[in-house]
Structure formats: structure tokens, C-alpha cells
C-alpha positions as CSV (number, residue, x, y, z in Angstrom):
1,M,263.7,265.4,126.4
2,Q,263.1,269.2,127.1
3,I,262.1,269.2,123.2
4,K,259.2,266.3,123.6
5,I,258.1,268.2,127.3
6,F,257.6,271.3,124.7
7,L,255.8,269.7,121.9
8,I,253.7,267.9,124.3
9,I,252.7,271.2,125.4
10,I,252.4,272.7,122.4
11,I,250.4,270.2,121.3
12,S,247.8,270.0,124.8
13,L,247.6,274.3,124.0
14,F,246.5,273.7,120.8
15,C,244.1,271.0,121.6
16,F,242.7,273.2,124.1
17,F,242.2,276.6,121.8
18,A,240.3,274.5,119.2
19,K,238.0,273.1,121.9
20,A,237.8,276.9,122.6
21,G,237.1,277.8,119.5
22,D,234.1,275.0,119.1
23,V,232.5,276.6,121.6
24,N,232.7,280.0,120.9
25,N,231.4,279.1,117.5
26,L,228.2,277.8,118.7
27,R,225.0,279.6,117.4
28,I,221.6,279.2,118.7
29,V,218.5,279.4,116.5
30,A,215.0,279.5,117.0
31,A,211.5,280.5,115.3
32,E,209.7,282.7,117.4
33,R,206.9,280.7,119.5
34,Q,204.5,283.1,121.4
35,L,204.0,281.0,124.5
36,L,207.3,279.6,124.5
37,H,210.3,281.9,123.5
38,Y,210.0,285.4,121.3
39,I,211.6,288.7,121.3
40,E,210.1,291.5,123.6
41,N,212.5,295.3,123.0
42,G,215.4,293.4,121.0
43,K,215.8,290.3,123.7
44,A,214.9,286.8,123.5
45,K,211.3,286.4,126.0
46,G,209.7,283.6,127.1
47,P,210.2,280.0,129.2
48,T,212.4,278.4,127.0
49,A,214.3,281.0,126.3
50,E,214.6,281.6,130.2
51,I,215.6,277.8,130.3
52,T,217.9,278.1,127.3
53,N,219.7,281.2,129.4
54,A,220.1,279.2,132.2
55,L,222.2,276.8,130.4
56,L,224.3,279.2,129.0
57,K,224.7,281.1,132.7
58,E,226.0,277.8,134.1
59,L,228.6,276.9,130.7
60,S,229.5,281.1,131.3
61,L,228.7,281.4,127.6
62,T,227.0,284.0,125.8
63,T,225.3,282.9,122.9
64,K,222.0,285.6,122.1
65,I,219.2,283.2,119.9
66,D,219.0,283.8,116.3
67,F,215.3,284.1,115.8
68,M,214.4,283.4,112.0
69,P,211.9,281.6,110.0
70,W,211.2,277.4,111.1
71,P,212.4,275.9,107.9
72,R,215.7,277.9,107.8
73,A,216.2,276.9,111.3
74,F,216.2,273.6,110.8
75,D,217.8,273.9,107.9
76,L,221.3,275.5,109.4
77,A,220.7,272.6,112.6
78,S,220.4,270.0,110.1
79,K,224.0,270.8,108.7
80,R,226.0,273.3,110.7
81,A,228.5,271.9,113.5
82,N,227.6,273.6,117.5
83,T,224.2,274.7,116.4
84,L,221.7,274.4,119.0
85,I,218.3,274.2,118.2
86,L,215.5,275.6,120.0
87,S,211.8,273.8,120.8
88,I,212.2,271.1,118.4
89,I,210.3,268.0,118.4
90,R,211.8,264.6,118.8
91,T,210.9,262.1,116.4
92,P,212.0,258.5,115.6
93,E,212.6,260.4,111.9
94,R,215.1,262.7,113.3
95,E,216.4,260.8,116.0
96,N,220.0,260.4,114.6
97,D,220.0,264.0,113.2
98,F,220.8,265.5,116.7
99,H,222.3,265.3,119.9
100,W,218.9,265.9,122.6
101,I,220.1,267.6,125.6
102,G,216.5,267.4,127.2
103,I,213.0,268.6,127.2
104,V,212.0,272.2,127.3
105,S,208.2,272.6,126.7
106,E,205.2,270.6,126.1
107,L,202.7,270.7,123.5
108,S,200.0,270.0,121.5
109,R,198.9,269.3,118.0
110,V,195.1,268.6,116.9
111,F,193.7,269.9,114.3
112,I,191.3,273.4,114.9
113,S,188.7,274.9,113.0
114,L,186.8,278.4,113.5
115,E,183.6,278.1,115.6
116,A,182.1,279.8,113.3
117,K,182.1,276.8,110.7
118,P,181.6,274.3,112.7
119,E,181.5,272.1,109.3
120,N,185.2,272.2,109.3
121,L,185.4,270.3,112.6
122,I,187.2,266.7,111.8
123,T,186.8,263.2,113.4
124,T,188.8,261.0,111.6
125,D,191.6,261.1,109.1
126,S,189.3,260.2,105.9
127,D,187.1,263.8,107.0
128,I,190.2,265.4,106.2
129,E,190.4,264.5,102.6
130,N,187.8,268.1,101.8
131,K,190.0,270.5,103.9
132,V,192.7,272.7,103.1
133,I,195.0,272.9,106.1
134,G,197.5,275.2,107.0
135,V,200.6,273.7,108.2
136,T,204.3,275.1,108.7
137,R,206.8,273.8,106.1
138,N,209.3,270.8,107.6
139,S,207.9,271.3,111.1
140,N,206.9,268.0,112.6
141,S,203.3,268.9,112.0
142,Y,203.8,269.0,108.3
143,H,205.6,265.7,108.3
144,E,203.1,263.9,110.2
145,L,200.0,264.8,108.1
146,V,202.3,263.7,104.5
147,S,203.0,260.5,106.4
148,K,199.4,260.3,106.4
149,G,199.0,260.6,102.5
150,F,198.0,264.1,102.8
151,K,199.6,266.7,100.6
152,D,197.6,267.9,98.1
153,N,195.5,269.5,99.9
154,L,197.9,271.4,102.4
155,Y,198.6,275.2,102.3
156,I,202.7,275.4,103.4
157,V,203.8,278.8,105.0
158,T,206.8,279.5,106.8
159,K,205.7,280.2,110.6
160,P,202.8,279.3,112.5
161,E,201.5,283.0,112.7
162,T,200.8,282.9,108.9
163,A,198.5,279.9,109.0
164,F,196.4,280.8,111.8
165,K,195.8,284.4,110.0
166,L,194.6,282.0,106.9
167,L,192.5,280.3,109.4
168,I,190.8,283.7,110.9
169,S,190.2,284.8,107.6
170,G,189.3,282.0,105.9
171,K,191.4,281.2,103.4
172,V,192.0,277.6,105.1
173,D,189.8,275.2,106.9
174,L,192.1,274.2,109.6
175,V,195.2,274.0,111.7
176,Y,197.2,271.4,112.8
177,H,198.8,273.0,115.8
178,D,199.0,274.0,119.3
179,P,195.7,275.1,120.7
180,N,196.8,277.3,123.4
181,A,199.5,279.0,120.4
182,I,196.2,279.7,118.3
183,K,194.5,281.3,121.4
184,K,196.7,283.2,122.7
185,Y,197.6,284.7,118.9
186,I,193.6,285.8,118.9
187,E,194.4,287.2,122.3
188,L,197.6,289.1,120.9
189,H,196.3,290.6,117.5
190,K,193.0,291.7,119.3
191,N,190.4,289.2,117.3
192,K,188.1,289.0,120.5
193,T,185.2,288.0,118.7
194,V,187.1,285.0,117.2
195,K,186.5,281.3,118.4
196,V,188.0,278.2,118.2
197,I,187.1,274.8,118.2
198,Y,189.0,271.7,118.1
199,S,189.0,268.1,119.0
200,P,189.9,266.7,123.1
201,V,193.2,266.6,123.4
202,V,194.4,263.3,124.5
203,S,197.6,261.0,124.6
204,A,198.3,260.4,121.4
205,N,197.9,264.1,120.9
206,R,201.2,265.3,123.2
207,R,204.1,266.0,122.0
208,A,207.8,267.6,123.8
209,S,209.5,269.7,122.2
210,Y,213.5,269.6,123.2
211,L,216.4,271.2,123.2
212,A,218.8,270.2,120.6
213,L,222.4,270.3,119.3
214,S,223.3,269.2,115.2
215,I,224.8,265.5,114.9
216,N,228.0,267.1,114.0
217,S,228.8,269.2,116.9
218,D,231.9,268.9,118.8
219,E,231.9,266.1,121.5
220,L,232.5,268.4,124.3
221,L,230.1,271.4,123.8
222,V,227.7,268.6,123.5
223,K,228.6,266.3,126.7
224,S,228.8,269.9,128.9
225,F,225.4,270.6,127.4
226,K,223.8,267.6,129.0
227,E,225.5,267.5,132.3
228,A,224.2,271.5,132.6
229,M,220.6,270.2,131.7
230,N,221.0,267.4,133.9
231,K,222.0,269.5,136.4
232,Y,219.1,272.1,135.9
233,Q,216.6,269.4,135.9
234,K,216.6,268.9,139.4
235,T,215.7,272.7,140.4
236,K,212.7,274.0,141.3
237,E,212.8,276.9,138.5
238,Y,213.0,274.1,135.6
239,R,209.9,272.5,137.1
240,H,208.1,275.6,137.2
241,L,209.3,277.2,133.5
242,L,208.5,273.7,131.9
243,M,205.0,274.0,132.8
244,K,204.5,277.9,132.2
245,K,202.8,279.3,129.3
246,D,203.4,282.9,129.0
């Protein structure tokens, strides 16, 4: 009997430390988004980073956010267990590939052109055919455009800021992104004289961005994050950060 009790204790301890190991194996990845999450003086800043850090504090975790190009962040979160990715748009195609923890930002996707080149502003999909569009590889914007049949006229880059730079220099006609993000880029890079134009933002252009865990993540880790997020979403702090645009 004593041997059986001893074995039960050993197995329980093994399971406990195995779960703890899964938690300690947590990795957080993100591509820099100037309005939402970015590095400043070696620290993660922005409202989405603040939401993430609030959840980590609730779970007594100290994992840092690793910033990298979006294609690499998405690839890691798609394959590596226990990987949390910041600011990923939830789509039907991605639905079964991640555990969706909660919304961390609201944004829009519209075609943006330079005010100095009004001929590039499009109103229908058929107007896009002869335009060169800057878009981030493997992003939701990229997949949306490809699904509509646009591929040969896409100028694919690894981060949105590169597409913004190409638009300002005239190397692409359009970018498909959030207008607030490019306005912030222009402001930060002191291109005060540059102005952009875009079609009005309507409900069809709006998107919700999430925190998500890789689909092969530990069940306890997933449950812990979801419970922490459910609790945090009821706070005034969360509602303030959700609407905040740095």
C-alpha cells in the first residue's frame, strides 16, 4: 500500500512539473506595430503590449515579447507549441490554427495612396488591376488580396513600414493597411509634407486583432490565458487600452 501511495505521489509531482515546464516554455512573438506594440529603449511599449503584460502579471509569468518580422512571427506561432502571438487578425482560414485568447485592438484595412497622386485612389476592385500594391508577406492583407485574384501586381515586403516607405517614394501605387498606421509612420519619420488619401472606412473595412496561442499549446496554458483575459476584459484599464492609439 505504501509503495502505491509513493508511486501516486511521484506521478503527481511529475505531472505538476511537466505542466510547469510547459508554462516556462512559453514564447511571445510579435512584429512591431507603431500604434500597438513596439520597442522603445529596449522595452515593449504600446497598448497591446500593456494588455499582454497585464495578463502575464495575472499569471505570474515574466516572459518577454520577442519582436521580429511578421512572416517569422506567424511561422513560429503556427508551428511551435506554447507560442503566443500579438495582434493577429482572426479569419475563417486561421480559425482552427490557433487558440483565440481575446481582442487587443481594432483596426481597418483600406487602399491608401498619396494625395499628390489622386489617379491612384481606387473605388472598385477592377481599378486595382493596373496598380502596384505594397503588402506584407503572409499577412491578412496579403491573403485578402490574393483571394480576390490579385497576385502579380503585389509588391511583397516583410514589414508594413517598408511598404509605407515605397509608397512615399512612388515605387508602389497603393498600400492596403490601416490609415492611422501610415499617418503615424509619416509623423515619426518627419515627412510632414506627405499626405495620403483613402476611401472612407466602413464596417466592411474594420478588423479585430487578437492575442492567440499556437494550436498545439498545453491545455492548462490555454485555459489560464483565457481565464485571465476574461477577467481582464471586465476592467476599465482594458477598455481604455483597447481604444488607445499611441
